[in-house]
C-alpha positions in Angstrom: 0.2 0.0 0.0 2.8 2.4 0.9 4.6 2.0 -2.6 1.4 2.0 -4.6 0.5 5.5 -3.1 3.8 6.8 -5.1 3.1 4.8 -8.0 6.0 2.1 -7.4 5.6 -1.4 -8.7 6.3 -3.9 -5.9 7.8 -7.4 -6.5 7.5 -10.1 -3.8 9.3 -13.5 -3.7 7.7 -16.5 -2.4 9.6 -19.5 -1.4 13.5 -19.7 -1.2 16.1 -20.5 -3.6 19.0 -22.7 -2.8 22.7 -21.0 -3.1 24.1 -17.7 -1.7 23.3 -14.2 -2.2 24.2 -11.3 0.0 26.0 -13.5 2.6 22.4 -15.3 3.2 22.4 -19.1 2.0 20.0 -21.9 1.7 21.0 -25.5 1.3 17.9 -26.7 -0.3 15.0 -24.7 -2.5 11.5 -24.4 -0.8 9.5 -24.6 -4.0 6.5 -22.0 -4.5 2.9 -23.3 -3.5 0.4 -22.4 -6.0 -2.3 -22.0 -3.6 0.2 -20.0 -1.2 0.7 -17.8 -4.2 -2.7 -17.4 -5.1 -3.6 -16.2 -1.4 -0.2 -14.1 -1.1 -1.3 -12.1 -4.1 -5.0 -11.7 -3.0 -3.6 -10.5 0.4 -0.8 -8.3 -0.7 -1.5 -6.8 -4.3 1.8 -7.1 -5.4 2.5 -6.4 -9.0 4.9 -9.5 -9.6 5.8 -12.5 -7.9 9.4 -14.1 -8.0 8.8 -17.8 -7.6 11.0 -20.9 -6.8 10.7 -23.7 -9.3 14.3 -24.9 -9.4 16.8 -22.1 -10.1 19.3 -21.1 -7.5 21.7 -18.4 -6.7 25.3 -18.2 -7.7 27.6 -19.9 -10.4 26.8 -23.3 -9.3 23.4 -24.4 -10.1 23.7 -28.0 -9.6 24.1 -30.9 -11.8 24.0 -30.4 -15.4 20.6 -31.7 -17.1 18.7 -30.3 -14.0 15.4 -29.6 -15.2 13.3 -26.4 -13.9 9.7 -27.7 -12.3 7.7 -26.9 -15.7 4.6 -28.4 -14.1 4.7 -26.3 -10.9 5.4 -23.5 -13.1 2.2 -24.1 -15.3 0.3 -24.7 -11.7 1.5 -21.4 -10.1 0.4 -19.5 -13.7 -3.0 -21.0 -13.5 -3.3 -20.1 -9.9 -2.6 -16.5 -10.5 -3.2 -15.7 -14.2 -2.2 -12.6 -15.6 0.3 -12.0 -12.5 3.8 -11.5 -14.3 6.3 -14.3 -12.8 9.7 -13.7 -12.1 12.7 -16.2 -11.8 15.6 -15.0 -9.6 19.0 -17.2 -9.8 18.2 -17.7 -13.5 21.9 -17.1 -14.9 22.8 -19.5 -17.7 26.6 -19.3 -16.5 27.9 -19.3 -19.9 30.9 -21.5 -20.4 32.5 -19.2 -22.8 32.8 -16.6 -19.7 34.0 -19.3 -17.5 36.6 -20.3 -19.8 37.8 -16.9 -20.3 38.0 -16.1 -16.5 40.1 -19.6 -16.1 42.4 -18.5 -18.9 43.2 -15.2 -17.5 44.0 -16.7 -13.9 40.6 -17.5 -12.4 39.6 -20.7 -10.9 35.9 -21.5 -11.4 35.4 -25.3 -11.8 32.3 -26.8 -12.1 30.3 -23.8 -12.7 26.7 -24.6 -14.2 23.9 -22.5 -15.0 20.2 -22.9 -16.3 20.3 -23.7 -20.0 18.8 -20.7 -22.4 16.2 -23.2 -23.8 14.7 -23.7 -20.2 14.7 -20.2 -19.7 12.8 -19.6 -23.1 10.3 -22.2 -22.4 9.6 -20.7 -19.0 8.9 -17.3 -20.6 6.3 -18.9 -22.8 4.5 -20.3 -19.6 4.2 -16.7 -17.8 7.8 -15.9 -16.7 8.1 -12.0 -17.7 11.2 -11.3 -15.9 14.8 -13.3 -15.4 17.6 -12.3 -12.6 20.8 -13.1 -14.3 23.3 -11.3 -11.8 25.8 -14.2 -11.8 26.3 -13.8 -15.8 26.8 -10.0 -15.3 29.2 -10.7 -12.6 31.0 -13.2 -15.4 30.9 -11.0 -18.1 32.3 -8.0 -15.7 35.3 -10.4 -14.1 36.1 -12.1 -17.6 36.6 -8.6 -19.3 38.7 -7.3 -16.6 40.8 -10.3 -16.6 41.6 -10.3 -20.0 42.0 -6.6 -20.1 44.6 -6.4 -17.7 46.3 -9.7 -19.1 46.2 -7.9 -22.7 47.1 -4.7 -21.1 49.6 -5.5 -18.2 50.9 -1.8 -17.8 47.6 -0.5 -17.4 46.2 0.7 -14.1 43.5 3.0 -14.8 40.5 1.4 -13.7 38.3 3.6 -16.0 39.8 1.5 -18.9 39.2 -1.8 -17.6 35.8 -1.2 -15.6 34.8 0.5 -19.1 35.8 -3.0 -20.6 33.7 -4.7 -18.1 30.8 -2.5 -18.5 30.6 -3.0 -22.4 30.7 -6.8 -21.9 28.0 -6.6 -19.3 26.1 -4.5 -21.8 26.4 -6.9 -24.4 25.5 -9.9 -22.3 22.3 -8.0 -21.2 21.2 -7.3 -24.9 22.0 -11.0 -25.7 19.7 -12.0 -22.8 17.1 -9.6 -23.4 16.9 -10.9 -27.3 17.7 -14.3 -27.5 16.0 -15.5 -24.1 13.2 -13.0 -23.2 12.3 -12.4 -27.1 12.8 -8.5 -26.9 14.5 -7.1 -29.9 
């Protein structure tokens, strides 16, 4: 109610994702219950709802081949039609970024993400927004590591942060066009 009086959109989250974000960790996901989602929307009137259907925070999203719970997504979508749904922890952890980080001195092993094909399918089932912070961090780190490797005399952060900003921008454009279908 407070936010709406200022015309501010409110995104809520129901459920919990495995992984670590901002020093808060969950060992296991707590999946969103469709009936609770419906009641929550009715009680709060929030504008969009982040749900837990198998994504997780960080660059280590479980075993390769793990599928999002599309049956649960469909149940939630059916329970609260018209409510934009959100996936937190939906980074794809692109192999090429992990490889670039490791090539230039990083030590990321076994990093895995949500395949783009699954995110595209989720979009067709009511997901209106995906959060991809880990992909942004990977793009930033890969660009900084490469820039400093290629320019060992450089110490001006404006230059390597500029390269990192450009890499993040490219990643966001790619996600928006190829995964979310905006273009």
